KELUM-864206 format. One record per residue (C-alpha): residue number from 0; residue in three letters; chain; x, y, z. Coordinates in steps of 0.02 Angstrom, whole numbers. Layout:
BEGIN
<NUM,'ALA','A',<X,Y,Z>>
...
//
This chain:
BEGIN
<0,'MET','A',<336,2607,2677>>
<1,'SER','A',<348,2563,2493>>
<2,'GLN','A',<344,2732,2410>>
<3,'THR','A',<469,2832,2312>>
<4,'LEU','A',<543,2984,2396>>
<5,'THR','A',<605,3121,2281>>
<6,'PHE','A',<742,3242,2332>>
<7,'SER','A',<803,3388,2229>>
<8,'VAL','A',<917,3538,2231>>
<9,'SER','A',<926,3695,2126>>
<10,'SER','A',<1085,3794,2108>>
<11,'GLN','A',<1153,3957,2040>>
<12,'SER','A',<1334,3983,1990>>
<13,'GLU','A',<1410,4132,2079>>
<14,'SER','A',<1584,4111,2003>>
<15,'PRO','A',<1681,3974,1913>>
<16,'ALA','A',<1717,3893,2083>>
<17,'ARG','A',<1569,3947,2192>>
<18,'THR','A',<1390,3886,2184>>
<19,'LYS','A',<1238,3930,2290>>
<20,'ILE','A',<1122,3781,2313>>
<21,'ASN','A',<944,3774,2381>>
<22,'THR','A',<853,3621,2444>>
<23,'ARG','A',<696,3609,2552>>
<24,'GLY','A',<717,3789,2610>>
<25,'PHE','A',<900,3766,2657>>
<26,'GLN','A',<1043,3853,2571>>
<27,'LEU','A',<1215,3776,2546>>
<28,'VAL','A',<1369,3852,2470>>
<29,'VAL','A',<1499,3754,2373>>
<30,'ASP','A',<1671,3829,2347>>
<31,'GLU','A',<1847,3769,2311>>
<32,'PRO','A',<2009,3795,2405>>
<33,'GLN','A',<2113,3940,2339>>
<34,'GLU','A',<2237,3821,2259>>
<35,'LEU','A',<2094,3753,2153>>
<36,'GLY','A',<2030,3925,2101>>
<37,'GLY','A',<1906,3959,2240>>
<38,'THR','A',<1895,4075,2388>>
<39,'ASN','A',<1898,3935,2519>>
<40,'GLN','A',<1738,3998,2600>>
<41,'ALA','A',<1642,3833,2596>>
<42,'PRO','A',<1669,3647,2571>>
<43,'ASN','A',<1699,3585,2394>>
<44,'PRO','A',<1589,3457,2304>>
<45,'VAL','A',<1692,3304,2350>>
<46,'GLU','A',<1694,3359,2533>>
<47,'TYR','A',<1504,3372,2528>>
<48,'ILE','A',<1499,3193,2463>>
<49,'LEU','A',<1596,3137,2617>>
<50,'ALA','A',<1486,3244,2730>>
<51,'GLY','A',<1327,3172,2654>>
<52,'TYR','A',<1397,2996,2672>>
<53,'ALA','A',<1441,3026,2855>>
<54,'GLY','A',<1268,3098,2888>>
<55,'CYS','A',<1183,2950,2805>>
<56,'ILE','A',<1289,2824,2900>>
<57,'ASN','A',<1244,2913,3062>>
<58,'VAL','A',<1057,2899,3028>>
<59,'VAL','A',<1065,2717,2971>>
<60,'ALA','A',<1183,2668,3113>>
<61,'HIS','A',<1059,2732,3241>>
<62,'ILE','A',<909,2649,3156>>
<63,'VAL','A',<999,2481,3149>>
<64,'ALA','A',<1068,2499,3325>>
<65,'LYS','A',<892,2524,3391>>
<66,'GLU','A',<830,2371,3295>>
<67,'LEU','A',<974,2267,3364>>
<68,'GLN','A',<944,2337,3539>>
<69,'ILE','A',<1115,2420,3544>>
<70,'LYS','A',<1115,2571,3659>>
<71,'LEU','A',<1237,2686,3571>>
<72,'LYS','A',<1319,2803,3696>>
<73,'ASP','A',<1406,2901,3560>>
<74,'LEU','A',<1458,2884,3379>>
<75,'GLN','A',<1597,2965,3280>>
<76,'ILE','A',<1616,2939,3093>>
<77,'ASN','A',<1776,2983,3001>>
<78,'ILE','A',<1788,2964,2813>>
<79,'GLU','A',<1940,2993,2705>>
<80,'GLY','A',<1969,2970,2520>>
<81,'ASP','A',<2100,3004,2388>>
<82,'LEU','A',<2069,3065,2213>>
<83,'ASN','A',<2181,3116,2069>>
<84,'PRO','A',<2133,3289,2000>>
<85,'ASP','A',<2217,3257,1830>>
<86,'ARG','A',<2057,3205,1742>>
<87,'LEU','A',<1963,3354,1815>>
<88,'PHE','A',<2091,3472,1740>>
<89,'GLY','A',<2105,3373,1578>>
<90,'THR','A',<2290,3336,1596>>
<91,'ASN','A',<2282,3146,1607>>
<92,'PHE','A',<2138,3024,1586>>
<93,'LYS','A',<2222,2870,1659>>
<94,'ASP','A',<2139,2879,1831>>
<95,'ARG','A',<1954,2905,1863>>
<96,'ALA','A',<1895,3079,1914>>
<97,'GLY','A',<1815,3024,2077>>
<98,'TYR','A',<1878,2947,2236>>
<99,'LYS','A',<1993,2797,2211>>
<100,'HIS','A',<1935,2727,2378>>
<101,'LEU','A',<1851,2783,2538>>
<102,'HIS','A',<1902,2731,2713>>
<103,'VAL','A',<1758,2743,2836>>
<104,'ARG','A',<1795,2726,3022>>
<105,'LEU','A',<1657,2718,3151>>
<106,'SER','A',<1699,2739,3335>>
<107,'THR','A',<1591,2717,3488>>
<108,'SER','A',<1623,2686,3672>>
<109,'THR','A',<1478,2562,3671>>
<110,'LYS','A',<1546,2387,3695>>
<111,'LEU','A',<1492,2261,3563>>
<112,'ASP','A',<1542,2080,3544>>
<113,'LYS','A',<1621,2037,3376>>
<114,'ALA','A',<1465,1952,3304>>
<115,'LEU','A',<1351,2099,3346>>
<116,'GLU','A',<1480,2224,3281>>
<117,'THR','A',<1493,2130,3117>>
<118,'LYS','A',<1303,2120,3098>>
<119,'TRP','A',<1281,2305,3140>>
<120,'LEU','A',<1415,2362,3016>>
<121,'LYS','A',<1349,2248,2878>>
<122,'GLU','A',<1171,2313,2899>>
<123,'ILE','A',<1233,2494,2894>>
<124,'GLU','A',<1327,2457,2733>>
<125,'LEU','A',<1178,2368,2654>>
<126,'ARG','A',<1047,2497,2702>>
<127,'CYS','A',<1134,2667,2684>>
<128,'PRO','A',<1067,2751,2524>>
<129,'VAL','A',<1225,2855,2502>>
<130,'ASN','A',<1333,2699,2519>>
<131,'ASP','A',<1225,2619,2385>>
<132,'ASN','A',<1250,2768,2268>>
<133,'LEU','A',<1438,2770,2297>>
<134,'SER','A',<1455,2582,2276>>
<135,'ASN','A',<1345,2558,2123>>
<136,'LYS','A',<1318,2646,1959>>
<137,'THR','A',<1167,2759,1958>>
<138,'PRO','A',<1097,2806,1787>>
<139,'ILE','A',<1123,2992,1757>>
<140,'LYS','A',<1058,3094,1613>>
<141,'LEU','A',<1135,3266,1581>>
<142,'SER','A',<1036,3386,1473>>
<143,'LEU','A',<1041,3569,1427>>
<144,'ASN','A',<886,3681,1442>>
//
């Protein structure tokens, strides 16, 4: 399969902290916690990044496991990251606005020897599109109208 897949979203601001987003017939809501000016009724953008990353790892982990003939009994993915909100709020520009680091932990009760575990994790890392976007610069062009 050597074709380009295009994905897109459209969104409408409902308030300074809440956005309604549509994609492929699905609707998502983005909101902020109350302490960041939102109503805390939905995940915020950086939580959606982690959710998207976990979902992508799940898909790729199962594809690679099947290729490596690993029979996954279960899979849990936990991702945590720290960011400094100072740049977001314009109070300090020393740190970057995004995550400083992400810690991804996969857990399964399936027993793997060390060599197979290493190969499986490396393939997941190499093949996950969200991992690629988070690990590498992606050209972005902002425009108005």
